[in-house]
VOKETI-72655 format. One record per residue (C-alpha): x, z, y; residue number from 1. Coordinates in steps of 0.2 Angstrom, whole numbers, plus 5000, padded with zeros to 4 digits. Each point is the difference from the previous one (the first is absolute). Last residue first. Layout:
BEGIN
<atom xx="X" zz="Z" yy="Y" seq="NUM"/>
...
//
This chain:
BEGIN
<atom xx="4253" zz="4527" yy="5071" seq="102"/>
<atom xx="5005" zz="4984" yy="4996" seq="101"/>
<atom xx="5017" zz="4999" yy="4988" seq="100"/>
<atom xx="5018" zz="4995" yy="5005" seq="99"/>
<atom xx="5011" zz="4998" yy="4986" seq="98"/>
<atom xx="5019" zz="5000" yy="5001" seq="97"/>
<atom xx="5015" zz="4990" yy="4995" seq="96"/>
<atom xx="5017" zz="5003" yy="5005" seq="95"/>
<atom xx="5013" zz="4986" yy="5007" seq="94"/>
<atom xx="5002" zz="5009" yy="5014" seq="93"/>
<atom xx="4981" zz="4998" yy="5003" seq="92"/>
<atom xx="4989" zz="4990" yy="4989" seq="91"/>
<atom xx="4981" zz="5000" yy="4999" seq="90"/>
<atom xx="4987" zz="5002" yy="4987" seq="89"/>
<atom xx="4982" zz="4999" yy="5008" seq="88"/>
<atom xx="4985" zz="5010" yy="4991" seq="87"/>
<atom xx="4992" zz="5001" yy="4984" seq="86"/>
<atom xx="4993" zz="4984" yy="4997" seq="85"/>
<atom xx="5017" zz="4994" yy="5005" seq="84"/>
<atom xx="5007" zz="4991" yy="5015" seq="83"/>
<atom xx="5018" zz="4995" yy="4997" seq="82"/>
<atom xx="5016" zz="5000" yy="5008" seq="81"/>
<atom xx="4996" zz="5004" yy="5018" seq="80"/>
<atom xx="5018" zz="5003" yy="5009" seq="79"/>
<atom xx="5005" zz="5016" yy="5009" seq="78"/>
<atom xx="5009" zz="4998" yy="5017" seq="77"/>
<atom xx="4992" zz="5013" yy="5009" seq="76"/>
<atom xx="4985" zz="4990" yy="5006" seq="75"/>
<atom xx="4995" zz="4989" yy="4986" seq="74"/>
<atom xx="5008" zz="4986" yy="4991" seq="73"/>
<atom xx="4989" zz="4987" yy="4992" seq="72"/>
<atom xx="5003" zz="4994" yy="4982" seq="71"/>
<atom xx="4982" zz="5003" yy="4993" seq="70"/>
<atom xx="4989" zz="5000" yy="5016" seq="69"/>
<atom xx="4997" zz="5011" yy="5017" seq="68"/>
<atom xx="4988" zz="5004" yy="5012" seq="67"/>
<atom xx="5003" zz="5014" yy="5013" seq="66"/>
<atom xx="4989" zz="5015" yy="5002" seq="65"/>
<atom xx="5015" zz="5013" yy="4994" seq="64"/>
<atom xx="5000" zz="4991" yy="4985" seq="63"/>
<atom xx="4986" zz="4986" yy="4996" seq="62"/>
<atom xx="5002" zz="4993" yy="4983" seq="61"/>
<atom xx="4996" zz="4981" yy="4994" seq="60"/>
<atom xx="4997" zz="4992" yy="4983" seq="59"/>
<atom xx="4991" zz="4983" yy="5000" seq="58"/>
<atom xx="5016" zz="4990" yy="4998" seq="57"/>
<atom xx="5003" zz="5011" yy="4985" seq="56"/>
<atom xx="4983" zz="4993" yy="4991" seq="55"/>
<atom xx="4993" zz="5013" yy="4988" seq="54"/>
<atom xx="4998" zz="5011" yy="5017" seq="53"/>
<atom xx="5006" zz="5015" yy="5006" seq="52"/>
<atom xx="4994" zz="5006" yy="5018" seq="51"/>
<atom xx="5008" zz="5015" yy="5007" seq="50"/>
<atom xx="4994" zz="5008" yy="5017" seq="49"/>
<atom xx="5008" zz="5012" yy="5011" seq="48"/>
<atom xx="5016" zz="5004" yy="4991" seq="47"/>
<atom xx="5008" zz="5012" yy="5012" seq="46"/>
<atom xx="5018" zz="4999" yy="5002" seq="45"/>
<atom xx="5011" zz="5014" yy="5010" seq="44"/>
<atom xx="5015" zz="4994" yy="5005" seq="43"/>
<atom xx="5013" zz="4997" yy="4985" seq="42"/>
<atom xx="5018" zz="5008" yy="4998" seq="41"/>
<atom xx="4990" zz="5016" yy="5000" seq="40"/>
<atom xx="4993" zz="4997" yy="4984" seq="39"/>
<atom xx="5018" zz="4997" yy="4992" seq="38"/>
<atom xx="5005" zz="5016" yy="5008" seq="37"/>
<atom xx="4984" zz="5009" yy="4992" seq="36"/>
<atom xx="5005" zz="4994" yy="4983" seq="35"/>
<atom xx="4986" zz="4988" yy="4993" seq="34"/>
<atom xx="4986" zz="5008" yy="4993" seq="33"/>
<atom xx="4988" zz="4996" yy="5017" seq="32"/>
<atom xx="5007" zz="4980" yy="4996" seq="31"/>
<atom xx="4990" zz="5001" yy="4985" seq="30"/>
<atom xx="5012" zz="4996" yy="4986" seq="29"/>
<atom xx="4998" zz="4983" yy="4990" seq="28"/>
<atom xx="4996" zz="4999" yy="4983" seq="27"/>
<atom xx="4997" zz="4981" yy="4994" seq="26"/>
<atom xx="4982" zz="4998" yy="4997" seq="25"/>
<atom xx="4997" zz="4985" yy="5012" seq="24"/>
<atom xx="5016" zz="4992" yy="4994" seq="23"/>
<atom xx="5017" zz="5001" yy="5008" seq="22"/>
<atom xx="5015" zz="4993" yy="4994" seq="21"/>
<atom xx="5016" zz="5013" yy="5000" seq="20"/>
<atom xx="5009" zz="5002" yy="5018" seq="19"/>
<atom xx="5017" zz="4993" yy="5003" seq="18"/>
<atom xx="4990" zz="4987" yy="5009" seq="17"/>
<atom xx="4995" zz="5013" yy="5014" seq="16"/>
<atom xx="4996" zz="4988" yy="5015" seq="15"/>
<atom xx="4986" zz="4991" yy="4990" seq="14"/>
<atom xx="4991" zz="4984" yy="5007" seq="13"/>
<atom xx="5016" zz="4989" yy="4996" seq="12"/>
<atom xx="4999" zz="5004" yy="4984" seq="11"/>
<atom xx="5017" zz="5001" yy="4991" seq="10"/>
<atom xx="5000" zz="4990" yy="4984" seq="9"/>
<atom xx="5001" zz="4982" yy="5008" seq="8"/>
<atom xx="5017" zz="5007" yy="5008" seq="7"/>
<atom xx="5004" zz="4994" yy="5018" seq="6"/>
<atom xx="5015" zz="4990" yy="5001" seq="5"/>
<atom xx="5010" zz="5002" yy="5017" seq="4"/>
<atom xx="5012" zz="4984" yy="5001" seq="3"/>
<atom xx="5019" zz="5006" yy="5000" seq="2"/>
<atom xx="5010" zz="4993" yy="5014" seq="1"/>
//
């Protein structure tokens, strides 16, 4: 058997490893701007609370009244890639989108 080796270049927290590196200023489309079929592949998502802090360990969001942090998988299968000052970036089906507070 060939042992499984995880490349150190692949982030374990980011399921969409083919995506470019993400910063707080990387353009990410809003969920409402994604195509309707993609939007329908997800449950209704409401960003109830958005806490961005200098220290990443202090960042969290409440989506549909449930608390999440970077790397968590939410209902519907999307993963929280990062919590930025302008909202939360999620990855679903290897595509990023931005969810912002209303």
